TORVO-247318 format. One record per residue: z, x, y of N, C-alpha, C in turn; residue in one letter. Coordinates in steps of 0.05 Angstrom, whole numbers, plus 5000, padded with zeros to 4 digits. Example, Ala and Ser with C-alpha at 12.3 -4.5 7.8 and 13.67 -1.06 7.14 Angstrom:
BEGIN
515652644886515652464910515652644934a
514252574955514352734979515752585001s
end
This chain:
BEGIN
825522387385826622657385824322857383m
824223047401822123247401822323437378p
820023527368820023707345820123997355l
821024167339821324447345818824587332l
817624767347815324917337815925217340f
814425377324814725667324812025797329k
812025987348809526137355808826317331c
806226317324805226487303805026777312v
804426817338804027087349806727227354e
808427107370810927257379813427167365c
813326937350815726847335817726687352g
817026627377818726477395818726187388e
821026047389821225767385820625617411y
819325387408818625227433818424937426t
818424767446818024477443815124407449l
813524597459810724547464809124517438e
807424317438805924247413803324407410e
802124497433799524617431799524927431r
800725047451800725337454803525437461r
804025687455806525817462806525857492c
808625777507808725817536809126117543p
810126277525810626557530808126737528r
806726707504804426877499801826727497c
801826467495799426307492798326287464g
799826387444799026377416799326097404g
798126067381798325807367801125767356a
801925507354804625447344804325287318v
806425297301806425147276809325037272r
809524847254812124737247813624927229n
816025017236817425217221818825107196p
818924847193820424727171818624697146h
819824727122818224677097817624377093p
815724327077815024057070817223917055a
817523657057819623517043819123517013k
821223536998821023526968820523246959y
818723216940818222956927817822996897s
819322856881818822876852816222766843p
814922616860812222506854810122666869l
810422926870808623106884805923106870d
803823026884801123006873799923276866k
800623486881799423736878801223946865y
803523866855805424046843804324196819g
802824056802801624176779799724406787a
798124366808796324566817797824816828y
799924766843801424986854802825146832r
803925006812805225146790803225306773r
800825196769798725346754797825596770a
797525566796796725796812798926016812a
801425936813803626126812803626266785k
803126116764803126236737800926436734k
798526376745796226556744796826806760r
798126776783798727006801800727186787a
802727076774804627236759803327386736r
801527256722800127376699798427606708a
796927576731795227796740796928026751s
799227966763801028176772802128336748d
802728206726803728336702801628516690a
799128426690797028586679796528836696v
796528806722796129036740798429236738e
800929136735803229316732803029466705n
802229326684801929456658799829676659r
797529606672795329806673796130046689q
797430006711798330226728800330406714s
802030286698804030446684802830606661s
800630496650799330636628797530866637l
796730876662794931076672796231356670k
798731376675800131636675800931726647g
800731556627801631626600799331756584q
800131936566798132056549798131896523r
795831876511795631736485796531916462r
797931806443798731976419796232026402p
796232256390793932326372794532266344m
end
């Protein structure tokens, strides 16, 4: 069964594995990876997501404090 690919440049779906026949752009698999409870890299992805959320929270807090005046 042939796989379906999606062009990165124009977003067109194709059966071509190498290049998009419409624009010549690179293609990739549009489907997500299969879920596995024995995911070797799951801990790394969860840690990275946690760090990203923490840094976003710090940036949001700092930006909200910039406009406020300090009490005397």
